[in-house]
C-alpha positions as CSV (number, residue, x, y, z in Angstrom):
1,M,52.6,-16.3,161.6
2,A,51.3,-19.1,158.6
3,A,48.3,-17.8,156.9
4,I,44.9,-18.1,158.2
5,S,43.2,-20.0,156.2
6,R,39.8,-20.7,154.3
7,E,37.9,-24.1,156.6
8,E,39.3,-21.1,159.1
9,V,38.0,-18.2,157.9
10,A,34.1,-20.3,157.3
11,H,34.3,-21.5,160.8
12,L,34.6,-17.1,162.1
13,A,32.1,-16.6,159.3
14,R,29.4,-19.7,160.7
15,L,30.4,-18.2,164.5
16,S,29.2,-14.8,163.1
17,R,26.0,-16.3,160.9
18,L,27.3,-14.5,158.2
19,A,26.7,-16.4,155.1
20,V,30.1,-15.9,152.6
21,T,30.3,-17.0,149.2
22,D,33.7,-19.5,147.8
23,E,35.3,-16.3,146.5
24,E,34.1,-13.9,150.3
25,L,36.5,-17.0,152.0
26,D,39.9,-16.9,149.7
27,R,39.0,-13.0,149.6
28,F,38.4,-12.6,153.6
29,A,41.6,-15.2,154.3
30,G,43.4,-13.1,152.6
31,Q,42.5,-9.6,153.9
32,L,42.7,-11.3,157.3
33,D,46.0,-12.7,156.7
34,V,47.3,-9.3,156.8
35,I,45.1,-7.5,159.4
36,L,47.1,-10.1,161.8
37,Q,50.5,-9.5,160.1
38,S,49.9,-6.2,161.2
39,V,48.9,-6.7,164.6
40,A,51.7,-9.1,165.0
41,R,54.7,-6.1,163.8
42,V,52.4,-3.7,166.3
43,G,52.7,-5.6,169.5
44,E,56.8,-6.7,167.9
45,V,57.7,-2.8,168.7
46,A,55.9,-2.3,171.5
47,A,58.6,-1.8,174.1
48,D,58.7,-2.5,178.0
49,D,60.4,1.0,178.4
50,I,57.5,3.4,177.3
51,P,54.2,4.2,178.7
52,P,51.2,3.0,177.7
53,T,49.0,5.7,177.0
54,S,45.1,6.5,175.9
55,H,45.7,9.3,173.1
56,S,49.1,10.1,170.2
57,V,48.4,13.2,171.8
58,P,48.7,14.8,174.9
59,L,44.6,16.2,175.9
60,T,43.4,19.1,178.3
61,N,40.0,19.9,179.7
62,V,39.0,21.7,177.4
63,L,35.3,21.9,179.6
64,R,34.2,24.6,181.7
65,E,34.3,24.8,185.5
66,D,30.9,23.8,187.1
67,V,28.6,27.5,188.6
68,V,26.0,26.8,190.8
69,V,23.7,29.6,189.3
70,P,20.0,30.0,190.8
71,G,17.4,28.1,188.7
72,L,13.9,29.1,187.2
73,G,10.8,30.0,189.8
74,P,8.1,27.9,188.6
75,D,6.4,31.4,187.4
76,E,9.2,31.6,184.8
77,A,9.6,28.5,184.2
78,L,6.3,28.3,183.1
79,S,5.3,32.2,181.6
80,G,6.0,30.8,178.3
81,A,3.3,28.4,178.8
82,P,-0.2,27.9,176.6
83,D,-1.6,27.2,179.1
84,A,-0.8,26.1,182.8
85,A,-2.3,24.8,186.2
86,E,-1.3,24.8,189.9
87,Q,2.3,25.6,188.8
88,R,2.8,22.4,185.4
89,F,2.3,23.0,182.4
90,R,-0.9,22.1,181.2
91,V,-1.3,19.4,178.1
92,P,-4.4,17.8,175.6
93,R,-5.3,14.5,177.0
94,I,-4.2,12.3,173.9
95,L,-6.1,9.1,176.0
96,E,-8.6,8.2,176.9
97,E,-9.3,6.8,180.5
98,E,-9.6,3.1,181.4
99,A,-12.9,2.1,182.2
């Protein structure tokens, strides 16, 4: 695989709308080259007889079963409210009415 050039890094920076210095172009070119080589190496190792996986270790469901339980009635839900009216929480007005 060919090394990524400074010009290609500059092009990517322009597409990404990133302002990079000349020093950063050189540094990023080297870093991106290492990343691309590593990805290529992983591609060489991948075999057709290995099934794709989403996780490296098997996962088990750690969630509890859904169990339907009765909810609070209006009186219970409003029992701790500082002020209630017509089976609703009553709150102070914070906006003026429009004319």
